[in-house]
C-alpha positions in Angstrom: 36.7 -10.3 11.7 40.1 -11.3 10.4 41.1 -10.1 6.9 39.1 -11.6 4.0 41.8 -14.0 2.9 41.6 -15.8 6.2 37.8 -15.8 6.6 37.1 -19.3 5.1 39.3 -20.8 7.8 36.8 -19.7 10.4 34.4 -22.3 8.9 35.9 -25.1 10.9 34.6 -23.5 14.1 31.1 -23.0 12.8 28.8 -24.7 15.3 25.7 -24.8 13.1 24.7 -24.5 9.5 23.3 -21.0 10.2 26.7 -20.0 11.6 28.4 -21.4 8.5 26.0 -19.6 6.2 26.7 -16.3 7.9 30.4 -16.8 7.2 29.8 -17.7 3.6 27.6 -14.8 2.6 30.1 -12.2 3.9 33.1 -13.7 2.3 35.4 -11.6 0.0 38.4 -13.8 0.0 38.8 -14.2 -3.8 39.2 -10.8 -5.5 38.6 -12.1 -9.0 35.3 -13.7 -8.0 34.2 -10.7 -5.9 34.8 -8.4 -8.9 32.9 -10.7 -11.3 29.9 -11.4 -9.2 29.4 -7.6 -8.5 30.0 -6.6 -12.2 27.4 -9.1 -13.3 24.9 -7.6 -10.8 25.5 -4.1 -12.3 25.5 -5.1 -16.0 22.7 -7.6 -15.6 20.9 -9.7 -18.2 18.2 -7.9 -20.1 15.5 -10.2 -18.8 16.4 -9.3 -15.2 17.2 -5.6 -15.6 14.6 -4.6 -13.0 15.8 -7.1 -10.4 18.3 -6.5 -7.6 20.9 -9.2 -7.7 22.1 -11.0 -4.6 25.8 -10.6 -5.8 27.3 -12.4 -2.8 28.5 -15.9 -2.0 25.7 -18.4 -2.0 25.2 -20.8 1.0 23.9 -24.4 0.7 20.2 -25.0 0.6 17.8 -27.7 1.7 17.3 -30.2 4.6 19.8 -29.6 7.4 19.6 -33.3 8.3 19.6 -34.6 4.7 20.6 -38.1 4.0 21.7 -37.0 0.5 24.0 -34.1 -0.3 24.2 -32.8 -3.9 27.5 -31.1 -4.8 27.6 -29.0 -7.9 30.3 -26.6 -9.2 29.5 -22.9 -8.4 26.6 -20.4 -8.6 25.5 -19.3 -12.0 26.0 -15.6 -12.8 22.4 -14.9 -13.5 21.0 -17.8 -11.5 22.0 -18.1 -7.8 24.1 -15.0 -8.0 20.9 -13.2 -8.8 18.4 -15.1 -6.5 20.7 -15.9 -3.6 19.7 -19.6 -3.5 21.7 -22.4 -4.9 20.6 -23.7 -8.3 17.6 -21.3 -8.3 16.6 -19.1 -11.2 18.4 -20.7 -14.2 17.9 -23.6 -16.6 20.3 -25.9 -14.7 18.3 -25.5 -11.6 15.1 -26.0 -13.5 16.4 -29.4 -14.6 17.7 -30.4 -11.2 14.6 -29.4 -9.1 12.2 -31.0 -11.6 14.0 -34.2 -11.1 14.0 -33.8 -7.3 10.3 -33.2 -7.5 9.7 -36.4 -9.6 11.8 -38.4 -7.1 10.1 -37.0 -4.0 12.8 -34.8 -2.6 11.3 -31.4 -3.6 8.0 -29.9 -2.8 7.6 -28.3 -6.3 9.2 -28.8 -9.7 10.2 -25.2 -10.4 12.4 -22.8 -8.4 12.5 -19.2 -9.6 13.4 -17.2 -6.5 14.4 -17.6 -2.9 10.9 -17.0 -1.5 8.9 -19.2 -3.9 8.0 -21.7 -1.2 10.3 -24.5 -2.4 11.3 -27.0 0.3 13.6 -29.9 0.1 13.2 -33.0 2.2 16.0 -35.5 2.7 18.3 -33.7 0.4 20.5 -30.6 0.4 22.4 -28.8 -2.5 25.7 -27.1 -2.2 28.9 -26.3 -4.2 32.7 -26.3 -3.7 32.9 -22.6 -4.9 30.3 -20.2 -3.5 30.7 -17.2 -5.9 29.8 -17.1 -9.5 33.0 -17.4 -11.6 33.8 -15.9 -15.0 33.0 -18.4 -17.8 31.7 -20.7 -15.0 35.4 -21.8 -14.4 36.8 -21.3 -10.9 40.6 -21.7 -10.6 42.2 -24.4 -8.5 43.3 -21.7 -6.1 39.8 -20.4 -5.7 38.5 -23.9 -5.0 41.2 -24.4 -2.3 40.3 -21.1 -0.7 36.6 -21.9 -0.6 37.3 -25.5 0.5 36.8 -25.0 4.3 33.1 -24.0 3.7 32.4 -27.3 1.9 34.4 -29.3 4.4 32.4 -27.9 7.4 29.1 -28.3 5.6 29.9 -32.0 4.9 30.6 -32.4 8.6 27.5 -30.7 9.8 25.1 -32.4 7.5 26.8 -35.8 7.8 24.9 -37.3 4.9 25.3 -40.9 4.0 25.2 -40.3 0.2 26.8 -37.5 -1.9 25.6 -37.0 -5.5 28.4 -35.2 -7.2 27.6 -33.2 -10.4 30.6 -33.1 -12.7 34.4 -33.7 -12.5 35.2 -30.4 -10.8 33.0 -31.2 -7.8 34.2 -34.8 -7.8 37.8 -33.7 -7.3 36.8 -31.1 -4.7 34.8 -33.7 -2.7 37.5 -36.4 -2.9 40.1 -33.8 -1.6 37.7 -32.8 1.3 37.0 -36.4 2.3 40.6 -37.4 2.2 41.5 -34.5 4.5 38.7 -35.6 6.9 40.2 -39.1 7.2 38.0 -41.0 4.7 39.8 -43.9 3.0 39.9 -42.3 -0.5 41.8 -44.8 -2.7 45.0 -44.0 -4.5 44.9 -43.4 -7.4 41.6 -41.5 -6.8 38.5 -43.0 -8.5 37.8 -41.3 -11.8 34.6 -39.3 -12.3 31.9 -40.8 -14.5 28.2 -40.7 -14.7 26.8 -43.6 -12.6 30.1 -44.2 -10.9 29.5 -45.4 -7.3 32.3 -45.3 -4.7 31.9 -46.6 -1.1 34.2 -45.0 1.5 34.9 -45.7 5.1 36.8 -44.1 7.9 37.9 -45.5 11.3 37.1 -42.6 13.6 33.5 -43.1 14.7 33.7 -40.1 17.0 33.3 -37.7 14.2 30.0 -38.9 12.7 29.2 -41.7 10.3 31.8 -44.2 9.2 30.4 -45.2 5.8 29.6 -43.0 2.9 28.7 -43.5 -0.8 29.6 -41.2 -3.6 27.5 -41.2 -6.8 28.8 -39.5 -9.9 26.4 -37.7 -12.2 26.9 -35.5 -15.3 26.5 -31.8 -14.3 23.0 -30.3 -15.0 24.6 -27.6 -17.2 22.8 -26.6 -20.4 25.8 -28.0 -22.4 24.8 -31.5 -21.1 21.0 -31.2 -20.9 20.4 -29.5 -24.2 22.6 -32.0 -26.1 21.1 -35.1 -24.4 24.3 -36.1 -22.7 22.2 -35.9 -19.5 18.5 -36.8 -19.8 15.8 -36.4 -17.2 15.6 -40.2 -16.9 19.4 -40.4 -16.2 19.2 -37.9 -13.4 16.1 -39.4 -11.9 17.9 -42.8 -11.8 20.9 -41.3 -9.9 18.6 -39.6 -7.4 16.5 -42.8 -7.0 19.7 -44.7 -6.3 20.7 -42.1 -3.8 17.3 -42.5 -2.0 17.7 -46.3 -1.9 21.2 -46.0 -0.4 20.2 -43.2 2.2 16.8 -44.6 3.2 17.0 -48.2 2.4 19.6 -49.2 4.9 22.5 -49.9 2.5 24.4 -47.0 4.0 
């Protein structure tokens, strides 16, 4: 393999999601993130002191042919960084998967570990940054370094709807789509809960030519505990995503 700093660039040649996942989980391209995810796995949280943490980058999870792709921010230090599955094992994931269950995308309402039997149908979850960052705040440089993984996953899944959780993911997605030839407006559409943006691209040889972005407040505890994002609000976004992906509007 090439040196770690160049590893994400190999993503563009990944033929399948399995190939992409193999690249992701072995990545050590960002020294700050590598140090943090491994430190967290050693120090641990008291509630998980007897568990072995995943402590590696986290691949996307869900239906490989999903009509809806959900894009978050990054793995949680004691959530996906512990369990090895995106949005699994923390309060944010509890909130998200409960909504997916209510809206018919998830087989169960709770996700606690990678082997708990949860399956997703018609939907997939991913993030622009694959390692848990300190203070849940990746740097712009780390987002750019990790960008090829998101770009290739978007191409391979080829979903007609993307639900983007929060402003960080919104900017990452717009950058990725612009680089892939989508007609992202200038100035770029501002993030907001319930914002809906329809995009097109002329090159039909690379997959679909129409795509809808749906903005949604992130499922962080800061938003869900304060009521800024309620279960009904998230359900409404996911129901809208289903209508667009399945109902023929996309």
